[in-house]
N, C-alpha and C positions, 0 to 999 in steps of 0.2 A: 803167199805174201805176192802182191799186184808186182808190175814192174814199177811203180810209182815208188812204191815203201821198198824195193829192192835195190833200185838204183837211183833214185831222184834223194837229193840231199837230205839230210835232217833238218834244217834250215828251213823246210815247207810249212807251210804257218795255217793259212784258211782251208784247206783238205783236212787238215785234221778237227777242225770242226765241222764240217761240211763234207762227209766222205762220200760222194755220189762221182762219177762219171759225167759229167755233163759236154753235151754235142749241141745244142742249139739254144736259140734265143730268142726273143722278139718283145718287144715294149718294156715290159715289168715282169716279163715270165721267162724264166730258162727250165730248161729241159733236160732230166738225164737220158742216159742211153737206155737205161728201163721204161722209159717213157714217160716217168711221172714229174710233174709242174710242182715249181716252186716259185712262191711270189718273191721278188725280188728288192729287199730293204736294206741290202746292200751298195747296190751300184756301183761295184768295181770301186769302193772307197770313196765313192764319189767322183769316179772319172765317167760316169754313164749319166749326167741331169738330164740329156735328151733319149734317153732309154738305150733298151738294145736294138739295133739294127734300123734305126730311125730313118725313115722311107725318104724323106725328103733330101737329108744328108747323102744315105746310102747311094741314090742316084746322082748324085754330084760327082763323088768319087766315082763309081760305075763310069760313067762319060771319060772322067779325067782319064783311067785307065785305058779305057777303049782307044783313046786316041795317041797312045802309047808318046803320054809328056812325061818330062822329067819326075822320077820319084825320088831320087837323090839330088842334091842340088850342094854340100857345103853350105857358102853364105854366100853362092851365087846370087845374081838377080835373075827371079824367074818370073813367069807370067803370075805362077800361083801364089807366090809371098806376094807380089804385087797386087795383086786382088785383095788377098787377106789384110793386109798394112792400110788398105784403102777403107776395105768393109769395117776393121774395127776403128780407126779414126771417125766412120761416117756414122755409125751406129753406137759406138762405147765414147770415145774421148771427147769430140767435138758437143754432143749435146749435155754432156756434164762439166762443158770447160774444163777439163782436166789436160794439160801438157804435160806429156810424158815421151820421151825417148824409148824404142821399142827392141829389145836385147833377144835375140833366141839364142836359148841356152843347149845344153843336152837334151836328152830324151825326157828326164822323169825331173820334180818339182826338185830333189834334193839338188841338182845341178845349178839351178838359178838361185836357190839360198845360196852356196856356195860362191855365186857371181857377186850376190848381194853383199855379203860379208867381207869379201876380199875388196870389191869399190868402195867400200865404205872406208875402211882401214887405209886404201889407199889415198882419198879424198882429205880426211881428216889427220891424216899421219899419228894415227893412234892404236893400239892393238885392242884396246880392250873391247869387249861387247856386253850388253847388258840384256838377258833373256829371262825367261817367269818360269816359277816353280807351275808344273804341270805339262810347259810347253812341251809341242812336237813339230821337228823342222823337217825331220830327213835320215836318213842311214848313213850317209858319208861321212867321213870326218869332220867336219867343218859344221856340216848339220848336227852328226851328232853332241859335238861341243855346246850347242844351244839345245840343246833338247833335255827335256826334265830328268827321263824315267832312267833310274840309273842303272835298272834289269838289262836294259840292250846297249848300255855303254859297257859293260863288266864286262873284263878281259881283253880292254881296249886302252893302251896308255895314252895319256898324254890328248886325250880327246876335250878336256877342259881349262885347257890353257887360256888364259886371259879373257875367260866368260864369269860372268858372276849373275847369278841366279837371283830376282828379286819375286818379292810378293806379290801372287795374280789376285785378286777381288775374289775371294773364296775360301770357304769354310770358317774357320776364325779370321781369318785376314778380312771379311767382310765387316767385321766390326773396327777396324781399324782404317785409316786414310792409307793406301799403298802408295800414294803417289806423294803424301807427305814424307813417308818413310823415304822413297829415293831419294826425293829433295834434300833430308838432311843428309844422308849419304854421300851425294856430291857435295853437300857446302861442309862437312866436317872434315878437316884438314887431319883427323886422327882416324878419320873411318878405315885407314888402311886401302880403302878402294878407289882408284884413278878413274878421271872423268873417260867414260868408253868413246869409241868412235860412232858409235850406234844403239839403240835400243830395236829390237825386233819381236814383235808380236802378233797373235793371234786374235782376232775379233771374237771368236767364239774357239775355245778350246777343244774341240772336236774330239782327238787321241785323248786329251786329257780328262774327257769326262761330259762331254756337252756343257761345260762353263762357258755362258753367254757373259761377256765382260760391259758394265753399265754405260750409257753413251757419256755421260755426266766425268767417268774414270778416264775414258778414249780421250774425250777433249783437254783435258786437263793433262796427260802424258803427251798430248801434242804441244801443248804450251810448254810442258818441261821442258821438249826436246830442244823448241825455239829460243828458251831464255839460257839453257846451257850448251847451246851450239853442239847437240847431237842429233845425228840422224835418224829416222824413223822408218824402220820397214815393215810393213805391214805384212804377212804372209797368208795369203788369200788365195790356198791351193785346195784347200778342203772347200771351203766354206763360201769360197767365189765363184764367178760365171752363174748369178741367179741361186743359190742355194740359199740365202738369206732373204730373197726379194728381189729388189737390186741388183744389179750387175754385181758391183764391189760391194763386201759386206761392211766395209767403214761409212758407207755413204749416210746411214742412218746418224752418223754422228756427225754430219756435215763436218769433216774433215779430210788432209791433203797430205798423206803419207810421203816422204823423200824419193821412196821405192816400193816396187809392190811386186809382188813375187806371186806369177799364177801356173797354175798346168792342171792336171787333172781332166776336167771336163773344157778348156779351151779350145781343145782340138774336134770337139763335138762328138767325136766315136769310137772314145777309145784308142786314138792314135797316140803314141809318145810325143808329149809336146809342152815344153814350159817357156815362161817369158820373165823377162826383169824388164818392169817398168820404171823409167829413171829419170827425175825431173832435168829439164836440157842441161843446168848449167853444172849439173854433177855428172855428168857424160863425159869422162877425162879419159875412158880407154884409150891407148895408144893399139892401130891395127893390131889385132890378132894374138892382143895380152891376154885375151881369155877366148878359148875357142872349144869346139867340140866336134867329131865328125858327124855326130847324127842331128845337130842342130839346124839343118833344113832337112827337115821331114815333108816333104811335098805333099802328102795326102793328108797328113794334120794340118795345113793349111786351106787345102780344100776342103776338109772337114768343119775345120773353124769357122771359114768364112759362109759356110751354108749353116752353120749352128747360127749364126749372127743373125741370117737371115728369118731363118726358122721362128727365132723366140720370137722375133719382131711381127715373122706373121701372125702366130697364135698369140699374143700378148702375154708371154710367158708369166712376165711380172705378176700379174692381177689375178693368173690362175694361183700360183704359187700363194696368195695371200688366202684365197680362199679354202687350200689345202690347208693351211697351216693353222684360219680357225679351227677345221675340223680335228684335225691332230690334237690342236691343245684343247678344246672340248672334249674329245675323246678319252685323253691321259687324266685329266681332271677329275671326270665324272667316271669312268669305270677301272681305271687303274690306280691313281693318288686315293679315292675314297676307300681301297683297300684295306689301306694304312696311313696311320699319321707318321709311320717311318718310312717310308716313301715319299722319295722327291721328284718333281717334274720339271725338267729346264729344257729350255730349246726356242728355235727362232725360225720362219720359214718353213723348209723342210728337211729339219734337222731336231730330232729330240732325244731326250734321254730320260728312261728311267733308271734311276739312283736307288738302288736298296743295300746301299753299303750297311744301314742300320736294321734291314727287314731281309736277313737269312746270307747276307753278303755274298761273297765269290762263290760258295758253292750252290746257292740258290739261283745264282744270276745264270751260273753254267748250265743249270739241269734246266732252266726255262727255256732259255737258247737252244738248250737241244730237243727238250720237246716241240719247240716251235720249229724245227727243223723235218722234225719226223710228220709234223703236220701239214708240211708245205710249205714254210716259212724262213727265207734265210736272211738271220739279225744276229748284228755282232756285238761282241762286248767290249767296253773300252772303261778308260777311268783307272784310277788306283785299285790294286787288285784287280778289274774287269768286271768291277759290281756294277757298272752302268749298261743298259742294254740299249743299244743306238738304233733309232729308226733312222733310217737313212735313203730313203727311195727315191727312183728317177722324178723330176719335175713333173714329168709328162703322163706320172702313173694316172689310169685311169681310177675315175672316185668309186666306184663298185671295187676295183681291185684293191684299192688303198682300204675301205673298208674291211674288205674279208680280210687282209690282212692283218690290221689290228684286231680283229676278232680271233685271231688265230692268237695273238698275244693274251688277251682276256682269256681264253680257252686254258693257254700254257700255264697261266699264274694261278686259274683255278684247281688246274687238274695237280700241279707241284705243290700247291699247300695241303692239300687233302691229307 
């Protein structure tokens, strides 16, 4: 029994699927202490859009550290925060004609989700929240309350108070107008469901199985919220920061949410950081009404600023579109062609191979395990973990991307023998 199994909590997760001791990483490759190389199709669950140890970002961080600059600053004014705010406005908000106040929350995405839910209830003076079946928003109590997976909520009391789960356009729900259903619930005085303060949604349910919301559906959801005086919160934690192509994943629908939650790759280097973007008229917080000791992660500000510069320098959005085309073609031609029971879903640089009806969770686990043996880290998501999720760094070299995909194909072929 190693020190991890002996001393680390049973709650550990990823290490059970990828049982190696890692010590070095660069770009899209991670290395175990035995020297074996692994192509990374997990990318820190979306926290490493710019790859491991990105040279441009790393240099800025090193220079900052060598200057003995502030590393922890609560919500003090600091030069690092000032530069990040200016760059975020210059490179993201202003070009997109978006007007948001920026709230720095605790270190992880769930902290920003908590802030959004709390603020929405304060604004509307209503306790209810609508979320969606299949949603994932985090592991703290408020975030768990709007997360659909009952397994990860099991044993926790009181997490579902005042939360109603509505149907997402997936599975048999694709055959009905789910927005019309929500409308009917809101208009029916006998539905038993009161008008919520907010509706929180993901444009792509990543952990839910890589389910991409249709553009028309998102537009109808935005209009419904306008008509019923409900706030719309977009959780862009995993699929924001360029994962779908544009910086925000909701841009393709030409909508503007009332609040947007960002985390994971916003710091550019894997540093803990989360933001809540709030329409100015909704920023009714009192000073210190929502705080957190690590809401001033200065290294994250430095990394985030460098990341915004880097993505512009290399025209990352165009590069993602090229790789999106490759992934779609490969998965359609080489994987979906294996069986009509396999479903391919995705957008940008997040794709899912759904084998729910083709071997299910047992085969998905077998394939993912074989991929790891062959030198590829790829995880399983969705209901019963039946979807193999492809989530490489956005900056992955095309040759490495092709090699990783070939490993997936090899694993399929070997596991189907």
